[in-house]
N, C-alpha and C positions, 0 to 999 in steps of 0.2 A: 412690742407696742408701744405708743404713747401711754403715760400715766395719765391724764386725764379720760381716754376709752376706757383706761382697766375699771378707773372709779365708776363712769357711766353702766359698765358692766356690773358693777357690783351693786349697785343700787339697784339696777333691773332686776336682780338675782334677788334682795331683799326684798323689791315689794312684789316681787311673786310670793318671796314665803310669806310674808306678812297678809298678804291677801288671803292667802290659801288658810292660814293657822286664822285669822279671822274668821271665814267662813265657815271653816270644823269646831270651831267654839259656839258659834253662835247657833248653827246647827243641830250642835246637837243639845244643847237648851233647848230650842225650840222643841227638837224630836221626842224628848224625855217629856215636855208639858203636850203635845200631840197625844201621847201614848197615854199622857193620866185621863185627855179631856175624851179621849176613846172608850176607856175604862168608864168612867161617870157615864158619858153617852148610853153604853149596853144599860149601866144601872139605871139608867133614867127612862129606858126602854120595858128592863124587868116589872116595872112599877105602873107602866099605863095599861091598863083593863085590856081584856081580850074582847071586848063586845066593843072597845073604840076600833075593832081592826074589821069589824061583822062590814061584808058588802065588799069587801077590798076585791076578795074574789069569789064572787056568785058562784055557788054553788058547796063551798067547801065550809066545814063545821069551823065553830069560834075558837075552839081548842086547836086545832089542827091549824089554823091562822097564826093561833099566838105561839106556838113552839117552833111554826117557820120564821115567825119574823125574831124568834129570842135566838133561835140559830142563824139567822142573816146578821144576826147584830154582834154576834159572837164573832164570826169570821172577819168581820169589819172590824171590831176591835182588835182583835188578834194579830191581825197583820201590823199594823204603826206599832203594836207594845214589842213585837220579835222585831223586827228592823228597828226599832229603837234600843233594843237590848243590844241588839248584836252587831247592824251595821249604824252607828249612832256616826251624823254629819254626812251621810254619802248623800249624794245627788238621787238613786234608787230611792232611798231612804224617804228623802222628800217627796219625791213624786208617788209614793204608796202612803204616804200620810195626806197627801189631797184627793187621791182619788176615794182613799176611803172615808174624807172630811166629808165631799160632795155626797158619796153614798148614804152616809149617814143622815145627812139633810134629806136625802130623799124617802128614805124610810120613815122618820119621823112624819113627813109630808104624807105618806099615803097613810098611815097608823093614824093621825089627828085628820086626814080625809082633808088635806089641804086648807089645813091651819096658817090665817097669818104669823102665828108664833115658830111654824114652820118654813114658811120664808126667809123670815128673817134669821133662821138658822143659817140657810144658805149663804145668803149674802153678809152673816155676821162670820161663816167659817173662811170665806173667800178673802174679806179684811184678814182674816186671821193668818192665813198660809202667805200674805204679802208683808209678813215679819220675818220671814226667810230670810229678803232681801234677792230673791230671786226670781225673775218674771216670767220664766220658764215652767215654775208651777204655777202662775198664774193661768197659764196659757192649758197647760193640763188642767187644772178644777174647771174654767172653759169649756174646755171641749166638752168634759163629761157632764157638766151641768146642761149643755145643750142639747147631749145626746140624751140625757134626761128629759129636757122639756118637749124634746120630740119626742118621746114615747105615750109623756102622760097626753098628747093631744088624742091617741088611741086607746089607751088603757087604765091612765089614771084617774083621778076623780076631778073634777070643775070646779076650780078655784072659786069661791066665792067673790072675791075681792080684785079680781081686773082692773084696772087703772082706767086703760082705753077699751078694750073687747072685752066683754064676757062670753062667759062659753068653751067651745074647742077649738076655738083661735087663740084664745088667749096663751097659749103656749108661746107663740109669735112676739108679742110683749116683751114675756119673760124671759127670753132668751136677748133681744137686745136688752132687758135691764142687769144680766148677766154679763154681755160683753161687754157694755158700757164701765159696770164697774170695773172689770178686769184690766179695760184700758190705762182706766185713769188711774189705778193699783201699778199696773206695770210704769205707767210715767214716773209714779214719785220713787216706787223701785229702784227705776234706772237714776234720777236724779240722786237718791242715795246711797246708789253703786258709787258715782260720778267724786261725793263728797266725801266720801270713804277714801276712795284710791288719794283724794289730795291728802287726807290726813296720813293716811299711809305711804305715800311717797315719802312727806315731808321726815317722817318719823325715819324712814328707810336713807333718806338723804343726809337725817343728822346722826344716825347710825354708822353710818357706813365714811361721814367725816368725819367723825370723832375718832372713829376707828383709824383710818390713813393720815388725821393730822399732824402724827407725830413723827410718823414715816415720812410723809412729802417735807416738812420741814428740814427733819435732818438733811435728806437729800437735796433738799434746796441749798442747804448753807453748804454741804458736802459739793454740789457743782460751783457756788461762789468760791470757795477756796480751793478748788481745782483750775477755775478761769482765771482764778489771780496767777496760781503757779505755772500753768502756761503762759501767764501773760509776763509773767517776771523773768522766767526763763528761756523767752522768746530769743531767737538770735537778732531780729527785727523789731525796729520801734513798734510801737500800738500809742492811738491816740483817741479820744472821741470829742468829739464837738458837739455842740447843741445847734439848732437852728440859726442860732447869732453867730456863730463864729468862736464863740467863748470855747478855750479848751477844760474840759469835765473829765478825763481820767490822761494819765500817760502811763506807760510801762516803765521798766528802770534800765530797760537798753534804751528807750530815746532817750531818758538823762545822762547815761553812758556818749552816745552820739553827739548829742547838742551842748552837752557838756552842764545843762542847767537843771535843776533839781525839780521835785514834782511841784512844789507849791511855788515857785517861781513858773513854773509852764502853764499854771491852770489863768482859767479866762482869757486874757488876750497876750498873757504872755510867751505864749509859744509859738507865736509869729516873730519876737523879737530877733531870734537866732538868726533868720535869712538874712545870708550875705545883702547888703547894703546895693550892689550891682543886680540881683537878681528878684529884690522886693515888687520891684513893677511889674516883673515879667509874670509871677505868684501871683503877685494878687489880683492882674487880670484873669488867667485862665481858672482860679479857683473862686471868686464870683460869680462867672459863665459855668462852673459846674454847678454852684449852690441855685442860683436863677433857674435853671434848667434840669436840677435833681437829675443828671447824669454825673457819670463816674468821675472822680478827677484824679490825672495822673501828671507827673511834673518832674522833673532834673533841676537841681536846680542846688547853689551851696549854702550851707550854713554854717556862723560863725560861733563858735564858743567862746564864751568868758574870757577864756585867757587867749586868744586872738588867733589861736588855728583853725584853719577853715578845711572844709570836708566837702565832698561831693555826698549827694543823696539823691534817693528815687523815693517819691512818696506817691503811695494811691490812696484813696478813698471812695468810701461808698455808700450813699444816702442810707438815711434811718427813717424808715416812715410807721404812721402809728393806725390803728383798725379805718381810719379813714383816710386813708395814702398819704396824708401829709405830712412833707420832711419833717422829722423832729431831729434832725441833724446829722453827724457824720461818723462815721472810725474809717479808720487808716490805718496805713503801715509807711514805716519811714525806713530804709534799707544804706545801708553806707557803702557805696559804692565809687568810694576814693583810692583805694586798688586795681579796681576795672577801668577807673580813667585812665588813673596811671597808666597801665597795662595799655591802653588805648592809645596815649600819647604816644607812648614809648613803640610801641607798633607802629605808627606814623611818623616817626624818627626811623625807624627800622626802615619802613617804606623809603622812605627820604635817603634814607643811607644811600640803600637797594639802588635807588635810581642815580642816585650822583655816583655809586661807584660805575653802573650801567655807562653813565653819560663820561667819566674816567675813560672805561675800555673802549668807548667809540671814538673817543679823544686817541686814545693809546694806539688803537689800530691807524687813525690819520697818520699818528706821528711817525709809525711803525713803518707804513707805506713809505711815506717821505724819506724816510730813515734806508730803507732797503731800496728802493728804486734811484736814490740818487747816487749812490756808488754802483748799481747796475749799469746807471746811467753811462756814468764814465768807463764802466771794463767794457760795454758795448760797443761803445764811441772809438774806445781807443784799442778794441781790436778792429774794428773795423779798419782803421789807420793801419793796424800790423798788415791787413791783405792786400795791400798798396804794393806794389812791385817795386818804386823809384826811393821806397824810405832808404834814410841813408841808417849806419849804424848807429849812432848817437839817438837819432829819430826812435829806433825799433828797440833802444835799450828804455827813451825814456816810455816809451807805452807800455812798454811790460812792467816797469819799475810803476808804473802809476796802478796796471792794473792788478798789482799785489798788493799794494795799499789799500785800495779800495775792496778788494778780498778779505783784507783783513779786517776791515770794519765790518764789513757784513758776518765775519766772524765772533767777531764781538759784540753783536748786536745777538747771534744766536746763542751765544752763551750768555748774556745776558737772561735771556726766556728760560733758555731751561735753569738757567738757578732760580730764577722766583717760579717756574713752574715746581723744581723738585722742594723749594720751601715752603707751600703754600701744600705740597702733596704732603709734607712731614717727610722726605728723603733725604733732608741735606744732613750729612753726616760734619762732624768738624773731628781734627785731632789735639790730642793734646802731647805735644813732644817737645822736646828742648830747641829753642831759639832763643835767637840774639836777636832783641828789638834795635839794638844799636846800628847793627848791620843793615835793618831793614830799613832802618830812616835813614842812614845812607845810601842805600842803593837808590829809595824813592828820589834824593836829592839828586842823587847823579843821574836817574832818567828824566824829571821833572824841570830839573833847573833849565836844559836846555830850551823846554817849552816854553817856559818862561822869560827868558832872556827874548827869545824870538819876539815875543809882544811887548818889549821892553819895560818888563817888569821885575824886579825885584824878588830874589828867592834866600829864605832865611832858615837853618836849622840852630832849633836852641835845646837848654838842657834847664829848665828848670829846677835844679837838686838833681842828687843822683840817681843813674837807672842802672836797675841790674842787668849782669853782663850776660845771662839767660834767664829766661823766664821759661813756663810751661803751656806753650799755648800752639795753635795752628798758625803757622808762619804765613803760607798762602793766601789763608781767607786772611787774617790780618793784615798783610800787606796789597790783596785785594780791594778791602774796606781804606786803607790808607791814600792808595792809588786813585779812587773815585774820589776821596773828598778832595782831596790835591788838583786832580785832573777838573773840578766846578771850580775849586775855584779860580784857577788860570781860565779856564772859559768863562764865567763870567767877572773876569778884574777886568776891565780895562785903562786904568795907572794905578799908580802904586804900586805894590808887590801883596808877597805870599810867605806867610810865616808856620814853622812847624815849633809848635812848644811842648816836649815832653816832660815828664811828671810821674813820682809816684805819689797813690794816695792810698793813708792807713799803711805802712812799708813795714810796722813793727807789730800788724795784726796775722794772726792765719792766712787771712785773704785779702791779700792787698790786689790794688788797681793801679796798671798802668795808663795813665793816662796822654792824649797826644792831642793838642788843639789846635786845630789848621786852622788860619787866619787870615783874611783877606781887605781887601779896598776897595768892592766891587760892588755891586747894585743896591744888595741891601734886602733884605724879606720883610714884609708886612706880618703881622703877628696871624691874617688868616691863611695869609702863604705857608706860614713854617708851619700852620696845623693840617695843609693839604700836603707837604712837602714829602711828608716821609710812609704815606701810601703807595699804593702799586701803583702803575699804571699814572702817575700825573706828575706835572710838573708844577712852578709858580703858576703859571698861567699859559693860556695858550698860545698868546704872544712872544713870551719867553719862549715856547715850543718852537715858532717858525725862528725866531731871530738865531736862538742860539742850539736848536739842536739837540738831537739827542730820543733816545727810548722813555724817559721817567721812570726809568727802573733800578737804576744805578742804587739810590738813595733807600729805597725802601728795601732793595740788598743785604746792603752797607748794615743797614739796622738791624738785620733779622741776622747775619751773621756776628753781629756785634755781641748782642744777646744772647746767641747760641756758647759766644766765647766767655758771657756771664759778667758781661755791663753793655752798655748801648751807645745814645749818639744824644747828646745836647748841644743843641742851638739855641744861638745869641746874633741877636741882629736886628740894624737898625739902616730904615730904606734912605738907599745915597750915599751910607758908609759905609757899610762892606758886614761882612758874618763874621760869626766865630762858632765850626762847628768842634764838640771833642766828642774823641772817643774814647771808652774806654773797655779794658780787656782788661779777664783774672791772670793774675802773672802764675797762683802756687806760691807754696813756700818760696819765704826769701832769706832768711836764716843760713849763714855762713856763703852767702852769692856775692861774689865781688859787682862791686859798684861802678861805675862813667861819671865823671863827673861834668863831660862838657864830651862834645859831639868830637872833638880829636883824640880823645882818651879810645873812641869806639873802635870796631874793625871797621878798616876800609869799605868801598861796596865792593860787593861783584862783579868780578872783571865782565866787560862787556862781550854778548856773544860773537866768536870769532866766525865771520863770513865762510861759506859752506867751500869756495873754492881757495879760502887758504888752510884748512884744516885736514894735517897729514898725519897722517898715526901708521903706528908698525903694528902687528898681530894678526892671530889666526879666527877666524868666525867662522862659527857651523852655521849655514840660513837653511832653517828648515820652511821650505813656502810650497804649496802643493800647485800651484799656478805658474805655469813657465813664464808668462809677462812678466808677471812680479817677481820671481827670481831672475830676469835678465834687467829689470828695472833696480830692484835694489841690490843684487852684486855690483852692478855697472858702478855705481856712485860709494859703493862698500870699497871696491877697487880703485876706481878713482882719487879715495882717500890716501891709498896704500895699502890696504890689508888683502890679505890673504884670504880669501872665500872656499869655505867646500856648501854645495847645493844640494840637499835630500828634500826628494819628495812629500814626503808625510811622515806622521810621530814616532813610529815606530823604526824605520832607518833611522831618524835623529837618536833617538835612545842608543841604536847599536851602533852608531860612529862616535856617539860621545863615550861611549864605558870602553869601544874600541880604542879610540885615543890616550884614554887614561890609561889604559892595562900596557900599551906601549910605552907610557912617561910623556908624550907629548901634548897633553889636555888640551882643549881651545881655550881661549882667551875667555871669548862671549859666545851665546848661545843666542839667536834671533830664532824666535819659536812663534812660527803662526797656529795661533790658537784653533783654527777650524780646520783640521784637513783628514782625509780618508785615513783606512787603515788603522790610526791610532792618533785621536786628538791633541791638541798641545796640553791640553790641563796633565791629562793621561801621563804622557810622556814627561813632561817635567816632575810631578808627584817621583816617578817610578826613577828618576835621574837624582831627587834628592833623599829618597831610601837607600838609592846606592853609595849614599856619600860623594855626590855631586858637590861642590862649595863653591863653583865660579859662577858670574852671572848670565843669568839668562834673561833676556828683554822680551817681553810677550808683545806680539802682533795682532792684532783683532782687528777689524772694521765695527766693532762695538763700540760706541763713546756714549753709552750710560751711567749713570752715578754705580752701580754695584757691580761696574764689571771690573774694574781697577781691582778692587777690592777681593773677586773672584779671583784674578791671576795671580796676586799677593797671597791670596789662601792658599793655591795652588802651589807656591815655591818661587814664584817668579821673583826675579830681584827689581823690576821698573816693567815700564807699561806703556805704548806706543802705539799708536790708532793709525789708524789708515781713514785717508791719505794720508802719507807718512811728511812730516816736516822734518828735511833732511839736518838743516844743522839743528835740530833737536836731537834725532837721532845720534849724527857725528859727537854731536857733544859730550849725549852721555856718553857714549860708549869712547870716548877720549878719557872722562871722568874715573871709567870702570878700570879702562887699561893702567893709567897712571896711578892708580892706586894699587896694582898690580906690579907694578915696577917695572912695565911696558911705555917707552918711551918713544913720544913720538919723533925725535931726529933722525931714525934709523939706527942708532945705536941701541944694543938690547942682546935679547936672546936671537938665536937664527934658528931656523928651521930649514930640514933638508931637502923639503921641498913642499909645493903647495899642490893637495888634492882637486884642486880647482881645475877643470879642464872645459874651456873654452869652446859653445859650439860656433861649427864654420859659419859664415858670414856669406851669405849671400847676393850677387846683386839682384836687384829687381828687374826685371826686364820686360818687355812685351808679351814672352812668352810663357813667363810667371802670369800675367794676366789672362791671356787665355786658356793656361790650366783650369784657372779658377773659374771661369766663366763656362769652359765644359766640363768643368765637377758638378756645376749647377744648373744642368740641365740644355747648357748653352743657351738657355730665353732671357738670357741678361743681354743690356744694349751695349755694345762694342763699346767701351771706356774710348772717349777721345781727350786730346789735349785741355779742351773748354770745360768739359763736367767733373773734372779731378775734383777728389777732396782730401787738400794737404796737411798734413800734421802739422798741427801749430810751434812743433820743436825743429821744423824745418830751419835752417841756418845754423843749427847748434851743432858743428860738428862732431863735439863725443858725442852726441845720442842718436846721429842717422845711423849706423849702425844698429842699435837695438829697433827702431823705427821697422828699417829694413825687413828687420830677424820677425819684426812681430807681424808685417803685412805677409810676410812668406810664410806664415801660419796660419795665414785668415782659410785659405782652401779647407784645409783641415776641417776648424772650426764650423765651416759654412756644409760642410759636408756629414760629420756629426751632427749638425742640428737637423739639417735635414732628413737623416735615416730619423730621429726624435719623430718628426712631423708626420711622415709617414708612416709609421708604425703607431702613431696616438702614444708615444711617451712623454705624458707633458712633463713628471715630475724630472724627468733627464734632460728635459728641454729647456725644467726651468732651471736647473742647474749649470748648463752649457752659455747661455743668455746672461743670467748672473756673472762666471767668469770674464766673459766679455766687456758686461758692463765696468766691471774694476779697474781690467787693463787698458782699456782704448785709453781712457779719461789720461792715464800715466803715459801713454804714447803719443799724446797733443789729438786726441778723433774726439770730440766732445758730442761731434753727430751718431758718429757709434754708439756711444754711452746710454744717449737720450732713447736711438730706436731697438739696442739691447733691454732696454729696462723695461721699454713698454712690450717687449714681446716677452720677457718676463715675468707682468703680473699678469699677462693675457693667461701664459699658461701655468700662472699659481692658482688660478679664476679660474683655470678649464673651461673658459667660455669656449664658442662653436669652432669648429676647428677652421672652417672657412676663414675666420677671424684673425685665428692665427699664422695660417697661411699665407694673407695678403701681407700680417705683420714680417712674419719673413721673408717674403718676396721682399719686401722695402728693405730688410735689414743686410739682405744678400747684395742687393740692388749697391747697398753705400757701402759692401765690404768690396765689390767688385771696382767702385772707384777711388779707393784708398789711395795715396803714393807717400811716399815718403818726401817728395819733393827737393833731392837731391842733383835733379837736373838747374841747369843752368836759368831756364824757362818758369822758374818759380810762379806759381797763383795764387791760392788761397791757402788758409791756417784752418784746416778744421773745417771748414766751410765749402758747401759746391759751390765751383765757380755758372 
């Protein structure tokens, strides 16, 4: 409960106590006075002669009447005396006194036979009763007096001094006079009571106020101290103004925010901290709030005396007096500088996200161009290959163009995979010994020809000694430098390209190899340089359209150089050229030989020998479960001069390798497919290594993701080749392994007693074979005619013809197995069979079969409605029936139906 309410209750309670005490003390004294009066009245009655009472009650003797009068007077005197002694000040005592006093008056009236003195006794007694200050006592006396007057009319003596009417009816006049007196006295008593109440209330108020004044003062002082403490420790600024906008109070936080002390802030000084650019808007809002008595709220800047600018949020509420007039404002000021900065950062982040989104959209458009352009060439030249009247030189030109554009598509895919791995944090780099001089020589050999084709010069320089060996990732370093040099050639129309290598801080424990690629090309603006190293962007969209590219190369190069412990720095002048400097950590160089010029560095790695020129001698174990892949791989190996033994699973590969070691003629190299039945390539490789097999094992796998190579190497493989196989890479790898083991490719060297490779008989593909295929697929495939054949794209390559014919000869058996899987609803088996056909068909020049088998595989894996699977199988079965090796003289299409 609030303090004023408590004080009011205390005053009321004290007033009641004072009133009660006043009445008790007053009434006690009056009770004693009336007790004495009663005793005196009793004595007075005793002195009155009995003769005066004769005739009061006719027929009774005088002494009897006298005794009766004395007894009645004794009773009337006894009650006031007893109540005054035992219950002084009580309400009942006052009423007993009133009754006794009136009856004494009537006793005197009868004894004196209605004398005037006896009548005056009544009126004086009533007046004395008024001293009690209780009008209820007067009413009691009036009632008793009226009853006595009414009884006198019939039994009492006639009053000789009636004023208005003498005789028996004079009682009415007497009653009226009594009531008039009592009413007048009651009115006087009531007024006196009010005066007494006022006096007592003042006394109670004075007492309670004096009692609470020290406590209230202490509490008020404590409340003020608490308010100031809270105000000073508040995390927001607090201020107060009068109705003229003059500041009357500020807390410490206000001083901290504005940088202005309290004294300077008072009056109109508090507005001087508002930033000049925000003064007008603040003044308008403040004036509007002040004129309407509304709440004020605004965000604006304050300028501290030291010149610092801060954002604040200010709110203020009007203060009103008892008449609801505005007396001022009390408000708060909150520092929102950090929130504003976060808002700005958020806006920048949104803009950056939008810019990234736009960059990715532009990237997708560029990527579409980069993919569609070579695809257009591939499809166009493939259509040219379908013509029957092409000469051999034209056919070779078409194939060369298709290969070149296919390589471009592969580069695009590699860029996408690289940036995906980098952004996902999956890209890793090696730290192995490598020769930077040889890497630079390799790049110079590869890129010098491209520069010369555009009429550009190309130069490699050493700006100081270069270490013969560093610890880095040669593949990734080569990738970064190739990208930078390739871009320099692409964006340079005249002049030349220069690579300058140097070492920074070579005497420290953490030196850097720096290679600066300088060109005289179109150059870059500052804005273009800022955008250039972000993924999915190039200098601008017009550059993309003019020069092409995915916009990923420099972003990948930057990330790779950072992973190698360095980075890429750019210097450029628009229209004059650019200089890209890549740096990588070398590792410690103490004791490492140094090259002072490119001539001292190792020569470039010899260029790869074309597949048809690679001739090898050695013994190879091929572990491959797919029959078609067995034929295709063994064909290329045998064509290079190798002896090949083929096994269909990892268990037989393990047994064959162990057996060859036991008899003393181990295989020179093992080609190990990693996904095979019975025992996979990983397990077989680990078991061979555990058994002491130390010769090369090359992994063959269709998986080409980042961790697959590491998984193969961890299992014990010496190297790794992905499918589809690049034959020149595989044969070059085998050549290196064989040379390290001393097996030369000239035909000289170790001789083997015999080759365990057994050639599968090759049968001519005849019309009977086609008929057999049709009958094995329920005979419901339309009869193949000359016009609807699907001819292998390898048609015309004589050495491949037997392999293609063998592949086609096995198609009926494949179709039969898939048909059984469809009819028995063995979708997992169907998926495996379709997958095998998909992987083999492309290698034999039947991409149409690959696409159809791929669709069937996806449907089988998804386990969709069997009817859809059946329709797709029917399509694949029809395509298999139309497959043709193209060995007849009337060759038509290559991998496409006519």
